[in-house]
N, C-alpha and C positions, 0 to 999 in steps of 0.2 A: 503493500499499500503505499503511496506517495507521500509523501509528507505537503503538507497543507504551503501555498507559499504564502511570506510573508511580507505584508506592505511596511511604507514607509509613513510617517507621519509627524507633522510640527509638534511643538511643545502646546503650539495654541489651538491646536486641535485636538489634544488629550485633555488640555484643562476644560474642555467642554462637557468632559466625562466625569462629574464629580459627585454624581447623585446617590445614593442607597439602591435603585435600582438600574445604575450606569455609572459602573464606578472601574475607572482606569488608573493606572499607576506608572509610575518610569523606575527602573533600578537598570543603571549601568548603559544607559543609552537602549535599552528595550523598555517596548511599552506591552502591558500585562493587563488584560480584561479579567478583575479580580470579583464583577458581579455577582457573580455566582458562589464565589468561594469566599465572601467576607464572613459568613454566617459558619464557617465549617475554622478558621480562623482560631488558633488555640488561646490567642489572645484578645480573641473578642472582637465584634465588629468597629466598635466606638473607635480604635486606633487606627482604624485604614477610613473611617470614617472623617475624621480629625481632619479641618481645613488644611495642614500644612501638611497633609498626604494626598487625600484625595484630588485628583485628576494634576497632580505635582510629582515632582521628581522625587523619590523618596527612598533615593540609595543612603544616604546619610542616617535616617531612621532605621533602615536593614539591616545595613551593617552594624548598628549601633546595638543590635539587638539578635540579630541572626550569623553564621557561620556559610560561608559561600555555599559548601557543599549542599545548603538547603533548598538553596532556589536551582541546584542542578538537578536535581530529584526530578523523575519521569513526570509526577504527577502535579507539582511545579510548574515545570517547560512545557506545559500541555496549554498554559495559561496566556503564553506569549502570544500574540497576535501580530507583533509588528516591531519595528524600531523608529528610533529618532532619525529623520533624513539631515545627513550630514553630520553624524555622529557616533564614532567607535567605540565598541565594548575594549573596554581596559581591562577587566576585572577576569580571570578565568582560574580554574582548576588547575594545580600544577601539576603539569606531564611526569607520569612516569618515568625514572629516572634523570630530570631535573636536576639541576643544582639550587639550592633558592637564592635568593638575592639581598633577603633581608640582613643586615650589617650581624655579623657574628653567630649570625643560624649553622654557621659550615664551620668547620675546622680550617685554619688559617691557610693551610695546605691546598684545602679546594677553592682557597678564596684568590677570587682573581686579582693579578699582578704580584700576590704573593710566592715567598719561594719558601722551599724547605730541605733541609739537608740529609732527611730522612725517607723522604717517599722519591721515588723515581718514576719513570714513565708506564712501567709496567704496572706498577700501585695502581695507578690513575686510568688506565685501560682496564684493569680488574676493579674499579670501584664504579665504574660508569656499569658493567654488568651485573653486578650484585645489586644496587640500588634499584636499577630495573626492574631483576627478579622479584625484588622484596617487594616494592612496589606494585607489582603485578598480580603477585601470586601470593607471596606470603602474608602481607597487610592489608587486602580484604578478610581473609580468613581468620586472621588476627584480631578485628573488630570485630566479627560475630562470635569467636568462641571465647571470646572474653566474656561476653552475658551470658551467653547460654549456659558455660561449664565446662562444657565436652572436650576431651582432649583435641589437641589440631587434627585438622582431618588429614587422612592417610594419602590423599591424593598430594598434599602439599609434603608431607613427610617422604611422601616416592620421589615427589619434584624435586627435591634436596637432595636425594643421593643420587638421583641421575646425573645432576652434573657438581655430584663430589663434596657440598659442601658441609655434609656432616663427617666426613673424614676431614675436610681442610679445618673445622671448628676445635679438631681433635692439637693442632698446632703443627708445626712441621716432623716431619720424620720418615720412618720408611714405610710406615702405614699408606703412606700417601704414591707407592709406589707404581708403576704400572696404570694409574688412575689418568683421566680426562678429566680437569679440573675447571669448570665452567665454560667446556665449551671450547679447552685447548686456549684461552688467553692467560695463563700461567701454567706454565712447568711444574711438576714436581717437585723434582730439586730446586727450583727457584723460588717456591713459596717460603714464607718468611713469618714472621711474628706481626709483622705491619700486613702482610695478606688477611693474616686473622684479626686483629685490630678493626680493619675497613669489614670483615662480615660482623661482627658483634656491633659496630656502631651505627652500618646500616640499619640494622635491624632495629635497634632500640629506637630508631626514628617512629616506629609505630606509634609506643604510648602506649603498649598492653604490657603489663608488668606482670601478671597471669599466664598470659599465653607465652611469653617470653619464656618463662621457667618450665611450662607443658614443653616446650618446644623441644624436647630431647634435651634441655640443658643439666638433667641428673645424669645423661651420657659422657655428658664434657667434663664432670667430675668423676666420674663411677670407670670409665673406660679407661682413659691415661693408666691408672694402676695394671689393670691389665695389659697394657701396651707396654710397660715398663719393668714391670717384675714378673709379668706370668709366664710359663713353660711355653713352649712353641706350640704344644698340642692344644693347650687350652685358647691360646692365639689365633689358633688355624681355625678352632670351634666358634668361638665369641666374637670375636672381633669383626668377619663378616655379616655375622645376626645382626650386630649392633648398627653398622655403617650403613645396613641396606634400610635400616629404622623400620623392619620387622618385629625385632624382638631387643626394646630397650633395655640400657642399665640403669642401676642408679647407687648413688654411694650413699651407706646407711651407716652413718659413724653414732650422730647424735642420739641420746636417751635422753629421759626424763631427768635424772639426776646428773649430765656429764652432756655438756654441751663445749665449750670452748676447752672444758679440760677432758683431755682427749684419754687420761693416762685413768682417770674415774670414771671408766665406762662397766659397767656390771652385766653385758652380754658374754658368758663363757662359752669356750671351746672345747671340749675333751676328746682326748682318744680313745677312740675305740677301741677293746682288749684286742685286738689283731694289728692294731696301729695303724689301717689302713685306712679309715676313716676320722672324721672332725664329728662330734655328735655337738650341736650348737642350740642351747637355751638362753632367752632374752627378749627384750623389747627394744624397737627404735624408735624415736619421734620425731616429727615433723621432716618426714625423707620426701625430697623434693622427685614428681615420677615415679612413685614409690606406687601408688594405687594403679597402675598398668604395665611397670617395670615387672620384666622375664629376667633378669639379672642385680642381683645384689652385689655389691662392695662392701663387706660387712667389718667393720673392726670389734675382732673379740678380746676377749682374756682369755689367758692361757698359760699354761704353766711355765712356758719360759719369758711370758709379761704379754704385752701386746701385739697382736699378730692382724695379718689382714687378709679374710678370704671369701671366693668368689663362692656367691651359694646361687643356685638357680631355682626359682620360684619350683614349686612340690610340695609333696607330702608334708606339712609340719608349719609351712608359712602362709598366713595371713595380712592381710593389709586392709586398713580400714580407712576412708576419707575423714581428713582432718580439717576444722571449717576454720579458715583466718580469712584475713581482713580484703585479701583478691581473689580472685578466679577461682573457682574450684581446676581449671583448665590445669592449673598446675600440676595438679594430680597428687598434693600434700599427703602424706598418710603415717598413718601409727602401724608399724610393722613387727609382728611377732613372732618368734623361731620356738617352737615347741619340737626340741629332739630332734633336728633336721641332720639328716647323716651327709656327710658332704666328705668328697675323694681327697684326702689330705693331698693330693695331685694341685687342689685348685688352692692351695698357700699362695698367697700372691708376696713375693719378697722371702726372706730366713724368717722361722718362727722366731718372734720376739721382735723382731728388726719390723713392725708394723708404724714405729715412731717415724721414721725414714721415710717407708713406703707414704704415709698420707703428709709430712712436710714437705716433701717434694711437691706432689699432689698439690697441695695448697697456696703453694705458689704460684700457679696455671691458673687454680680456681679465685683468685683473690684478683687476678690481674684483669683476666674476661669481666668480673664483676666493674673492676676500675673504669677499663674500656666502656661497659654499658653506662654507668653512674656519668661518665664525662661528657658522654655522647645526649645521655637523656635529659642533663642540664641544660644544654645547647635547645633544646625542644622546647623548653619553658623560656629560655633568653626569645625565642622566635615568636613565642605565642605572646609572651609579653610586650616584647616591640610593636607586633600587630595592632595588639588592642588596645595599649595608649597611641595611637596612631590614629586610630576610627572615632573611639569613644570621645564624647565629650562630654567635659565636668565644667559648670561656672561659664557656659558657653567658649568655652577655648578645648584642644585635643587635652588628652590627658597629663599627657609629656608635659605639660606647659605646667604643671605643678613639681616643685624643686624636688621633694619629698618623692615622689616616683620618679624622676631622674636618678637621684641618689639608690633607690634599693634598683633600679637596672643596672647603674654600677658596679653596685657591689654582684651583682649574678654573673654580668660580664667578666669581670676580674677571676670570679671562683671558677666559674671553666675555662677560662685562659690558662690560668696556674693549675688549674688538674691536668690538661691536656698535653702542656709542655713538660710535664714532669713524670706524666705514665709516655711521654715519646721518650726522654730518656732512658728511661727504666727499659724500655721493650730496645733499643738499639744496645742493650746491654746484654740482653735475651739474646739477639740474635747472634752475640759474638761470646757468644760464655755455652759451654755443653751442661747438661741438665744438671749434674753433679756442681757445677760449679755455682749453677742461678742457686740452689738450694742453700749454697754455703753463703755465697753473697748476696743475695737478692731477697732473704727470708723479709730482712728487718728493714730498707726500703719500700718492700711492696705493702708490708704490714701499715708500716707510717703512711704510705700514699692512700691506701683504703680507707683508713681510721679519716686524713683529709678530707676525702673526698665524699665520703657520705655524710660526715659533718657539714660539708658544705651544701651537700643537695638538699639538707632538712632546712638550712636555713633559705637556700632557693625558693624551696617550697611554700616555705612560712611566708615570704616575700611577696609571692606571687599570689596567693589568697589574698594576702591584705591589696592588691592589684586589681583583683577583679571583684573584691568584696562578695557579693552573697552569689552571685556567680561562680567564683572558688569553691566554693561548696558544695555546688550543684551538677547531678552527677550526667546532665545533658544542657548540652549547650553550648554557650561562647564559653564555659568554663569547663569544659568537659576532661579537657587534659591537663589542666588544673588541681583540681579535685583527685583524680584520679593519682595522681603523680605526688600529691602531697600525704594521700589515704596510704599507698604503697612504700613508699620511698623508705619507711622504715625498715624494710625488709634487709635493702642493702646493707644497714647498719649491723644488723643482726648476724646473716647470713655469711658462711665463710669466715666465720670470728667473729666480736663483739669488739665495739670500735675501742674499748679500753685496753683488752687484752691486747689488739693488734699492735697500739700506741707502748705498751707495755714489752711487747715483743722487740719493735724496733730500738727502743732507749739500751735493753738489757743484750743488744747484742753489738751497739756499739760501745756498750761498756765492756765486753769481752774483749775488743778489739782495741781499748786504749793502751797507748805503751805504755810500760813502767814507768819511763822518764822522762812523763810529762807531768811536767808539775808548772803553777804561774810563779 
């Protein structure tokens, strides 16, 4: 069916249609007949019959109340009957893959006219295809699943597997060998931590925190111990399962009585009489992806100390969903192990050597969370800059208020500081072995995560003040602000509480103090 041809009108012609039964308005140079719609308007017909709106250019009034995507919905696009003669529409939805032109909405290395010592042409080409993939395939699903609480759609998980995204989220390494990554944009041997940072930060732009954790983030933290410490037989079985997206894995360390205190866990693993199996008993809590995971990387108390063991879902393994302040799509679970029998070959690393297994894994986990936190803060900066530019208060744009500009200045400063420190640490990771990272970067990464998550919570609070009531409303203009403010504390807890990580950084520095250093 062919679309109807749209006419052009003068503003004077539109102005004649300003009554209850004959009501037109102009938005961004487009003419809309809202005569029938006015009684369906969520804000009531009186808003549309206002003399400053009826038959007039309502662009400013519309964007003071609604996000652009509202006018893009099919039911509202159908109301358009024409356009204003000689006027070109200037407001449009962002094209998938497009960079934002809003100042500070993109990190410096993606901003026109700026340079970077860390990112090269391959990183830039990689970013373009990753953003387009995220915008077209992942983000639409994220918005739906964030609301209905279902796990990420199988089609999205499969699409990510087809371009190697699940594998790339584990970082550089032998597991990438032979894979075609994002259609061949980057070769496996070229892939580095800056490429991985791009993936994490591009996805963070979706602004869907629960979905972000639900999209196999459990595998990001649960599979590396298998990759780095599992036997060849274990890796041959488990790695393809996980990277295909068909059998997710999760990290099961935290318990009701032991979180950051890993050494205090109470889940036990005791050898069977023949010595061939572990018998595991205990519970784990707040386990991301636990409700739908097939494999569990489990921290256990054994005779030799703390040991990490791979457990496959089966008899004696039960999971129950835990309600949190973000979407159930994350699959947050309470996991119980009741006499679960596991082959000794499933031990990851040496018996009693679980602390090293976890510490080396924690670096990568926390680094990933910093990548996401840094980029999420930019999303809030962009939202606030847009809002304060279009929102009028006391007859002037909101950004005319000095107190508002001060808050935005602080937001920008925090986002830029975190990104700069992050890029420095990422450069170190690219030039260190896994063991060197575990030895030298645990403290700096811990300090940066503490800094980033504290900054993030300050930014969330300031953003709510800027948006006012809209900042605590789950839909509409402030939907991303409300969501961010509600979910940002997760980053301050997951992967290690802020105070614990700050203390870790200082203790590492104290151990490295030279004995001859005196005032």
